[in-house]
MDTraj code that builds the backbone (N, CA, C; nanometers):
import mdtraj as md
import numpy as np

residues = "MET SER ASP ASP LYS THR GLU THR LEU LEU GLU PHE PRO CYS GLU PHE PRO ILE LYS ALA ILE GLY LYS GLN ARG ASP ASP LEU ASP ALA ILE VAL PHE SER ILE VAL LEU LYS HIS VAL PRO GLY LEU SER GLU GLY ALA VAL ARG SER ARG PRO SER SER LYS GLY ASN TYR CYS SER ILE THR VAL THR PHE THR ALA THR SER GLN ALA GLN ILE GLU ALA ILE TYR HIS ASP PHE LYS ALA CYS GLU GLN ILE THR MET THR LEU".split()
xyz = np.array([
    [1.2239, -12.3393, 12.6287],
    [1.3221, -12.3788, 12.5305],
    [1.3639, -12.5233, 12.5546],
    [1.3867, -12.5958, 12.4514],
    [1.4219, -12.7374, 12.4605],
    [1.5709, -12.7567, 12.4847],
    [1.6050, -12.8649, 12.5536],
    [1.7450, -12.8984, 12.5761],
    [1.7998, -12.9879, 12.4654],
    [1.7191, -13.0224, 12.3688],
    [1.7613, -13.1090, 12.2594],
    [1.8653, -13.0371, 12.1739],
    [1.9882, -13.0890, 12.1705],
    [2.0974, -13.0233, 12.0986],
    [2.0801, -13.0301, 11.9476],
    [1.9929, -13.1171, 11.8989],
    [1.9723, -13.1261, 11.7550],
    [1.8676, -13.0267, 11.7060],
    [1.8049, -12.9550, 11.7983],
    [1.7038, -12.8565, 11.7592],
    [1.7696, -12.7463, 11.6771],
    [1.7023, -12.7023, 11.5735],
    [1.7541, -12.5965, 11.4894],
    [1.6422, -12.4977, 11.4595],
    [1.6812, -12.3756, 11.4320],
    [1.5835, -12.2733, 11.3969],
    [1.5550, -12.2731, 11.2468],
    [1.6298, -12.3508, 11.1729],
    [1.6127, -12.3573, 11.0283],
    [1.5064, -12.4594, 10.9909],
    [1.4356, -12.4305, 10.8833],
    [1.3420, -12.5270, 10.8259],
    [1.4002, -12.5707, 10.6921],
    [1.4176, -12.7002, 10.6765],
    [1.4819, -12.7529, 10.5564],
    [1.3786, -12.8019, 10.4572],
    [1.4079, -12.7889, 10.3281],
    [1.5259, -12.7272, 10.2691],
    [1.5191, -12.5749, 10.2779],
    [1.6372, -12.5115, 10.2789],
    [1.6441, -12.3654, 10.2845],
    [1.7732, -12.3172, 10.2194],
    [1.7707, -12.1925, 10.1738],
    [1.8917, -12.1315, 10.1201],
    [1.9824, -12.0978, 10.2376],
    [2.1088, -12.1369, 10.2290],
    [2.2012, -12.1186, 10.3402],
    [2.3332, -12.0630, 10.2886],
    [2.3730, -11.9440, 10.3349],
    [2.5045, -11.8915, 10.2976],
    [2.6084, -11.9389, 10.3996],
    [2.7158, -11.9961, 10.3515],
    [2.8224, -12.0419, 10.4398],
    [2.9497, -11.9681, 10.3986],
    [3.0271, -11.9222, 10.4961],
    [3.1430, -11.8392, 10.4666],
    [3.2693, -11.9016, 10.5231],
    [3.3745, -11.8999, 10.4421],
    [3.5064, -11.9458, 10.4843],
    [3.6056, -11.8328, 10.4591],
    [3.6983, -11.8149, 10.5512],
    [3.7982, -11.7091, 10.5403],
    [3.9361, -11.7730, 10.5472],
    [4.0244, -11.7263, 10.4596],
    [4.1611, -11.7769, 10.4591],
    [4.2561, -11.6715, 10.4072],
    [4.3857, -11.6998, 10.4187],
    [4.4857, -11.6083, 10.3633],
    [4.4661, -11.6013, 10.2131],
    [4.4887, -11.4832, 10.1587],
    [4.4691, -11.4598, 10.0159],
    [4.5562, -11.5548, 9.9336],
    [4.4923, -11.6273, 9.8444],
    [4.5618, -11.7144, 9.7496],
    [4.4701, -11.7341, 9.6303],
    [4.5293, -11.7579, 9.5155],
    [4.4520, -11.7662, 9.3915],
    [4.3505, -11.8799, 9.3888],
    [4.3783, -11.9877, 9.4610],
    [4.2902, -12.1039, 9.4526],
    [4.1971, -12.1215, 9.5727],
    [4.1875, -12.0224, 9.6607],
    [4.1035, -12.0379, 9.7796],
    [3.9569, -12.0606, 9.7430],
    [3.9069, -11.9871, 9.6451],
    [3.7663, -12.0072, 9.6070],
    [3.7431, -12.1481, 9.5522],
    [3.8389, -12.2020, 9.4778],
    [3.8258, -12.3386, 9.4255],
    [3.8302, -12.4414, 9.5383],
    [3.9132, -12.4170, 9.6390],
    [3.9223, -12.5077, 9.7538],
    [3.7893, -12.5107, 9.8285],
    [3.7355, -12.3928, 9.8577],
    [3.6087, -12.3831, 9.9304],
    [3.4963, -12.4456, 9.8475],
    [3.4919, -12.4129, 9.7186],
    [3.3886, -12.4685, 9.6307],
    [3.3933, -12.6213, 9.6301],
    [3.5127, -12.6787, 9.6212],
    [3.5229, -12.8250, 9.6143],
    [3.4767, -12.8914, 9.7435],
    [3.5004, -12.8268, 9.8571],
    [3.4535, -12.8822, 9.9845],
    [3.3011, -12.8822, 9.9892],
    [3.2403, -12.7701, 9.9524],
    [3.0940, -12.7616, 9.9559],
    [3.0327, -12.8553, 9.8513],
    [3.0935, -12.8635, 9.7339],
    [3.0421, -12.9494, 9.6266],
    [3.0357, -13.0959, 9.6694],
    [3.1275, -13.1372, 9.7541],
    [3.1284, -13.2750, 9.8042],
    [2.9985, -13.3076, 9.8784],
    [2.9374, -13.2061, 9.9397],
    [2.8159, -13.2254, 10.0192],
    [2.6893, -13.1757, 9.9490],
    [2.7080, -13.0977, 9.8415],
    [2.5940, -13.0395, 9.7691],
    [2.6104, -13.0711, 9.6202],
    [2.5705, -13.1898, 9.5771],
    [2.5838, -13.2261, 9.4359],
    [2.5086, -13.1277, 9.3466],
    [2.5680, -13.0949, 9.2338],
    [2.5028, -13.0055, 9.1389],
    [2.5199, -12.8579, 9.1694],
    [2.6002, -12.8248, 9.2682],
    [2.6250, -12.6844, 9.3030],
    [2.6919, -12.6139, 9.1859],
    [2.6440, -12.4949, 9.1513],
    [2.7041, -12.4217, 9.0397],
    [2.8100, -12.3252, 9.0912],
    [2.9088, -12.2972, 9.0070],
    [3.0150, -12.2042, 9.0454],
    [2.9603, -12.0638, 9.0672],
    [2.8429, -12.0342, 9.0129],
    [2.7800, -11.9044, 9.0335],
    [2.7339, -11.8830, 9.1763],
    [2.7344, -11.9881, 9.2570],
    [2.6937, -11.9786, 9.3975],
    [2.8054, -11.9244, 9.4859],
    [2.9231, -11.9014, 9.4276],
    [3.0410, -11.8600, 9.5038],
    [3.0675, -11.7111, 9.4841],
    [3.0861, -11.6412, 9.5967],
    [3.1258, -11.4996, 9.5939],
    [3.2512, -11.4848, 9.6788],
    [3.3466, -11.4063, 9.6307],
    [3.4673, -11.3833, 9.7096],
    [3.4879, -11.2341, 9.7301],
    [3.5515, -11.2034, 9.8431],
    [3.5760, -11.0635, 9.8770],
    [3.7084, -11.0542, 9.9527],
    [3.8028, -10.9752, 9.9006],
    [3.9301, -10.9604, 9.9709],
    [3.9155, -10.8688, 10.0922],
    [4.0037, -10.8864, 10.1894],
    [4.0046, -10.7969, 10.3054],
    [4.0560, -10.6599, 10.2618],
    [4.0405, -10.5606, 10.3464],
    [4.0789, -10.4241, 10.3102],
    [4.2275, -10.4119, 10.2777],
    [4.3122, -10.4905, 10.3430],
    [4.4561, -10.4859, 10.3156],
    [4.4997, -10.5929, 10.2161],
    [4.4073, -10.6779, 10.1753],
    [4.4378, -10.7796, 10.0764],
    [4.5099, -10.9018, 10.1298],
    [4.5197, -10.9147, 10.2617],
    [4.5895, -11.0298, 10.3198],
    [4.5007, -11.1534, 10.3297],
    [4.3706, -11.1320, 10.3411],
    [4.2749, -11.2413, 10.3576],
    [4.1652, -11.2291, 10.2529],
    [4.0912, -11.3365, 10.2384],
    [3.9785, -11.3369, 10.1457],
    [3.8649, -11.4153, 10.2097],
    [3.7433, -11.3643, 10.1975],
    [3.6268, -11.4389, 10.2458],
    [3.5522, -11.4927, 10.1246],
    [3.5161, -11.6181, 10.1341],
    [3.4435, -11.6865, 10.0276],
    [3.3075, -11.7263, 10.0835],
    [3.2006, -11.6800, 10.0192],
    [3.0652, -11.7165, 10.0599],
    [3.0041, -11.8053, 9.9525],
    [2.9508, -11.9179, 9.9959],
    [2.8815, -12.0093, 9.9048],
    [2.7376, -12.0215, 9.9546],
    [2.6427, -11.9891, 9.8687],
    [2.5014, -12.0009, 9.9036],
    [2.4449, -12.1232, 9.8317],
    [2.3813, -12.2102, 9.9090],
    [2.3296, -12.3349, 9.8536],
    [2.1992, -12.3711, 9.9225],
    [2.1280, -12.4664, 9.8669],
    [2.0058, -12.5163, 9.9281],
    [2.0434, -12.6279, 10.0243],
    [2.0357, -12.5973, 10.1531],
    [2.0683, -12.6958, 10.2568],
    [1.9494, -12.7881, 10.2769],
    [1.9782, -12.9165, 10.2909],
    [1.8717, -13.0144, 10.3083],
    [1.8606, -13.0655, 10.4515],
    [1.9645, -13.0418, 10.5330],
    [1.9600, -13.0876, 10.6722],
    [2.0679, -13.0190, 10.7548],
    [2.0493, -13.0212, 10.8858],
    [2.1505, -12.9690, 10.9773],
    [2.2783, -13.0523, 10.9665],
    [2.2633, -13.1813, 10.9475],
    [2.3795, -13.2702, 10.9349],
    [2.4650, -13.2322, 10.8142],
    [2.4014, -13.1927, 10.7052],
    [2.4740, -13.1504, 10.5861],
    [2.5577, -13.0260, 10.6163],
    [2.4985, -12.9281, 10.6832],
    [2.5696, -12.8051, 10.7185],
    [2.6863, -12.8365, 10.8114],
    [2.6627, -12.9192, 10.9116],
    [2.7683, -12.9548, 11.0062],
    [2.8823, -13.0292, 10.9382],
    [2.8513, -13.1123, 10.8396],
    [2.9556, -13.1854, 10.7669],
    [3.0441, -13.0893, 10.6876],
    [2.9839, -12.9867, 10.6289],
    [3.0621, -12.8870, 10.5550],
    [3.1527, -12.8115, 10.6510],
    [3.0994, -12.7666, 10.7655],
    [3.1822, -12.6978, 10.8648],
    [3.2957, -12.7876, 10.9130],
    [3.2682, -12.9155, 10.9310],
    [3.3708, -13.0110, 10.9747],
    [3.4846, -13.0175, 10.8723],
    [3.4493, -13.0250, 10.7443],
    [3.5515, -13.0301, 10.6397],
    [3.6268, -12.8980, 10.6279],
    [3.5579, -12.7856, 10.6489],
    [3.6268, -12.6562, 10.6510],
    [3.7314, -12.6545, 10.7619],
    [3.6936, -12.7028, 10.8793],
    [3.7849, -12.7033, 10.9941],
    [3.9082, -12.7894, 10.9664],
    [3.8919, -12.8964, 10.8916],
    [4.0031, -12.9863, 10.8603],
    [4.0956, -12.9311, 10.7514],
    [4.0531, -12.8269, 10.6823],
    [4.1310, -12.7700, 10.5717],
    [4.2263, -12.6632, 10.6252],
    [4.3559, -12.6831, 10.6073],
    [4.4530, -12.5893, 10.6642],
    [4.4556, -12.4538, 10.5935],
    [4.4008, -12.4435, 10.4729],
    [4.3955, -12.3145, 10.4033],
    [4.2834, -12.2248, 10.4557],
    [4.1897, -12.2819, 10.5297],
    [4.0775, -12.2055, 10.5848],
    [4.1071, -12.1751, 10.7308],
    [4.1077, -12.0452, 10.7645],
    [4.1422, -12.0055, 10.9012],
    [4.0205, -11.9771, 10.9884],
    [3.9055, -11.9490, 10.9264],
    [3.7856, -11.9162, 11.0038],
    [3.6618, -11.9450, 10.9203],
    [3.5532, -11.9800, 10.9885],
    [3.4256, -12.0001, 10.9196],
    [3.3157, -11.9234, 10.9918],
    [3.2155, -11.8854, 10.9159],
    [3.0982, -11.8169, 10.9726],
    [2.9733, -11.8822, 10.9172],
])
top = md.Topology()
chain = top.add_chain()
for i, resn in enumerate(residues, 1):
    res = top.add_residue(resn, chain, resSeq=i)
    for name in ("N", "CA", "C"):
        top.add_atom(name, md.element.get_by_symbol(name[0]), res)
traj = md.Trajectory(xyz[None], top)
């Protein structure tokens, strides 16, 4: 195995589902969509799926897009981390 930290198991371009979780709010899907759209031009709203938690306190938003590089994915995760409405990412 290589020690190169930039090594990835993904081959680009590839379909990549990215998930963000936050407290339930009406605009969480729009917030997540706008963050991903900043890095994935032309992303359609149909790429977004949302699912409430069993008690309805949280919501998970999954956006599936064609990733072009590891740097693109890392930039989206970085922006998710900076967003106070997002509590967790997968």
